[in-house]
C-alpha positions in Angstrom: 124.0 162.6 12.3 121.6 163.5 15.3 122.2 166.7 17.0 122.0 166.8 20.7 122.6 170.3 21.4 119.5 170.6 23.3 119.3 167.6 25.3 121.7 168.9 28.4 119.2 171.7 28.4 116.2 169.5 28.6 117.6 167.7 31.3 118.2 170.7 33.1 114.6 171.9 32.7 113.1 168.5 33.8 115.2 168.6 36.5 114.4 172.1 37.9 110.7 171.4 37.0 110.8 168.4 39.4 112.5 170.2 41.8 110.0 172.8 41.8 107.1 170.7 42.2 108.6 168.9 45.5 109.7 172.0 47.0 107.3 172.6 49.9 106.3 176.4 50.4 108.0 177.6 47.6 108.0 181.5 47.9 104.9 183.1 46.3 102.9 180.0 47.4 99.4 180.7 49.2 97.0 179.2 51.0 93.3 180.2 51.7 91.3 178.8 54.9 87.8 179.2 55.4 87.4 180.8 59.2 83.5 181.2 60.4 83.1 183.8 63.4 81.1 182.2 66.0 79.0 184.2 68.5 76.2 186.4 68.9 74.5 187.2 65.4 75.4 188.4 63.1 78.2 186.1 62.3 80.6 186.7 59.2 82.4 184.3 57.5 86.0 185.4 56.7 89.2 184.0 55.6 92.9 183.5 56.6 95.9 183.8 54.0 99.2 182.3 54.3 102.2 183.2 52.4 105.4 181.9 51.6 107.3 185.2 51.5 110.9 184.9 51.7 113.9 182.2 51.8 115.9 182.0 55.1 118.5 180.4 57.2 117.7 178.8 60.4 119.9 176.7 62.1 122.2 176.0 59.2 119.1 175.2 57.5 117.4 176.5 53.9 114.1 177.5 55.3 110.6 179.8 54.3 109.2 182.5 56.3 105.5 182.1 56.0 103.3 184.9 57.1 99.3 184.3 58.0 96.7 186.9 58.0 93.2 187.3 58.9 91.0 189.0 56.5 87.5 190.2 58.2 84.5 190.3 56.5 83.5 193.2 57.9 86.6 195.1 56.8 90.3 195.4 57.5 93.1 192.4 58.3 95.0 191.7 61.4 98.3 189.2 61.7 97.4 185.5 62.9 100.7 184.2 62.9 104.4 183.6 61.5 105.9 180.3 60.6 109.5 179.1 59.6 109.1 175.9 57.3 112.3 173.7 56.4 111.7 170.8 54.2 113.9 168.0 52.9 113.9 164.5 51.0 109.9 164.8 51.1 109.6 165.6 55.0 108.6 169.0 56.4 109.8 170.7 59.4 108.4 173.5 61.8 110.7 175.6 63.9 109.2 175.5 66.9 111.0 176.3 70.6 114.2 177.0 68.8 114.5 173.9 67.0 112.8 171.9 63.9 110.2 169.5 64.6 108.7 167.0 61.9 105.4 168.4 60.6 104.8 166.2 57.3 106.1 162.9 56.4 105.3 162.6 52.7 107.8 159.1 52.7 105.2 157.5 55.1 102.8 154.8 53.8 99.5 153.0 54.8 99.8 151.7 58.3 103.0 153.7 59.3 102.5 155.8 62.6 104.4 159.3 62.2 104.9 161.6 65.1 104.3 165.3 64.4 104.6 168.5 66.3 102.3 170.3 68.6 102.7 173.9 67.1 102.5 175.5 70.5 105.8 176.2 72.2 104.7 176.6 75.9 105.1 174.2 79.2 104.8 171.2 77.0 108.3 171.7 74.7 108.3 168.0 73.6 104.5 167.4 72.8 104.1 165.3 69.9 100.9 164.4 67.8 100.7 160.5 67.0 99.1 160.1 63.5 98.2 157.2 61.8 98.4 156.8 57.8 95.1 155.0 57.1 95.7 154.8 53.6 97.4 156.4 50.8 96.3 157.4 47.3 97.8 159.3 43.9 95.4 161.9 43.1 95.0 164.7 40.7 95.8 167.8 42.7 95.6 170.9 40.4 96.8 169.4 37.4 99.3 167.4 39.1 99.4 163.8 40.2 100.6 163.9 44.2 100.5 161.7 47.2 97.2 161.9 49.4 97.8 160.5 53.2 94.3 159.6 54.6 95.3 159.9 58.4 93.9 159.8 61.7 95.2 161.5 65.2 95.7 158.7 67.4 96.3 161.2 70.3 92.3 161.7 70.4 90.6 165.0 70.7 93.0 167.7 72.1 94.4 168.5 68.3 92.5 168.6 64.7 94.8 167.7 62.1 92.4 167.3 59.5 91.6 163.9 57.3 94.1 164.1 54.6 97.8 165.5 54.3 98.3 166.1 50.7 102.0 166.4 49.1 103.4 169.7 48.4 100.5 171.4 50.3 99.8 169.9 53.6 96.4 169.4 55.8 93.0 169.6 54.2 92.2 171.7 57.5 95.0 174.1 58.1 98.8 174.3 57.6 99.8 173.6 61.1 97.4 171.4 63.7 94.8 173.3 65.3 93.5 172.9 68.9 90.5 171.2 68.9 88.6 173.6 70.8 88.6 176.1 67.6 85.8 175.9 65.2 85.5 173.1 62.8 84.8 175.3 59.9 88.3 176.3 59.7 89.5 174.5 56.2 91.5 175.0 52.9 89.6 176.8 50.4 92.9 177.1 48.1 96.2 176.4 47.5 98.5 177.9 44.5 102.2 178.3 43.6 103.8 178.7 40.4 102.9 175.6 39.3 99.7 174.5 41.1 96.5 175.8 41.5 94.2 173.7 43.6 91.0 175.2 44.6 88.2 173.8 46.1 85.6 176.6 46.4 84.5 178.7 43.8 85.9 182.2 45.3 89.3 182.0 47.3 88.7 185.2 48.8 85.0 184.9 49.9 83.7 187.3 52.7 80.4 187.0 54.2 79.3 190.0 56.4 76.6 189.5 58.8 74.9 186.3 58.5 72.2 186.3 60.7 71.3 183.3 63.2 68.0 182.5 64.7 69.0 180.8 68.3 65.2 179.3 68.4 65.3 178.0 64.9 65.3 174.4 66.2 62.1 175.0 67.8 60.7 176.6 64.6 61.8 174.1 62.0 62.3 170.2 61.7 65.0 169.2 59.4 66.4 165.8 59.6 70.4 164.8 60.5 70.1 161.4 59.0 69.1 161.0 55.9 69.4 158.4 52.5 68.4 159.2 48.9 65.9 162.3 49.6 66.2 165.0 52.0 62.8 166.9 53.2 62.7 170.4 53.9 60.4 172.8 55.8 58.5 175.4 53.7 61.2 178.1 53.8 62.1 180.7 50.8 65.9 180.7 50.5 68.9 179.0 49.4 70.3 175.7 50.2 74.1 174.9 50.8 75.9 171.6 51.4 79.4 171.3 51.9 81.7 168.3 52.8 84.3 168.7 55.7 87.0 169.9 53.5 84.8 172.7 52.5 84.0 171.9 49.5 80.8 173.0 48.0 78.8 169.9 47.1 75.3 171.5 46.6 74.1 175.0 45.8 70.4 175.5 44.9 67.0 176.7 46.0 65.5 175.6 49.1 62.8 172.9 47.6 60.3 170.4 49.8 62.4 167.3 48.5 65.9 167.1 47.8 67.5 164.7 45.7 70.5 163.5 47.4 71.2 160.0 45.3 74.6 161.3 43.8 76.2 162.4 47.1 78.7 159.9 48.7 77.8 158.4 52.1 79.3 160.6 54.9 79.1 163.7 56.9 78.3 167.3 55.6 77.2 170.6 56.5 74.0 171.8 55.7 73.1 175.7 55.6 69.8 176.9 54.7 69.6 180.6 54.6 67.9 183.9 53.4 67.9 187.4 54.5 66.2 186.5 57.7 67.6 183.5 59.2 70.7 181.1 58.8 70.3 177.3 59.9 73.3 175.5 59.9 73.7 171.8 60.9 75.6 168.3 60.1 74.0 166.3 57.8 74.7 162.4 57.8 74.0 161.0 54.4 73.6 156.8 54.4 
């Protein structure tokens, strides 16, 4: 006779596991986002940490409180923002202007248009951002197969929403839409909770102090912005770094006269050349 004593326990564990995996912003979840300080040199590379800190009840709904903190390369921290998030049926809502508005809809499929909230509660309380789902893929995200929506903001230039929405994590730029006037360098570095560990950079908490930038470098060096299989560089001693637009490091090597790019996919990248005396940063288009 077969023993089914452990069957209910196994089913309960599976249900709990699946529920936890699909719970957006579980308490203890953390997001690290890259942040680059622009202005007169030297510039710093900082990061923003978002943490899901506690369960709460808002408007009768189970919700999570998230705190965002800026970590400055020069030392110290400062509060960035606080968010209230509610999730239900694979949709995520942001508490704003005394009610919940849609932030993500992971049920949406290719060709659908969703309307997500402008996070600023100001004069235009009912502003929504129209988002087209260009395509949908199932991808390995931190060891789990997750739905990834590749998106375009139909509204245009006012809000930067990133290029993809990742189930359980959110945008690959920032958790909330960001005003397009803010630097493009804000991008997801890492996400982790008790199940998922999704890391796009070697060091989630990297801080770089005093990156020097020579405002006259464009006159001193000729660096192509459009390349095919090879990148020709000036005679500079230093390091070459190439990032994709999601902040993932693609290349990290010493500067050479000719850099082989044959293994890089076509697209737009961020090129950085640096040493102790200079910092050159520009877009690089690979055909």
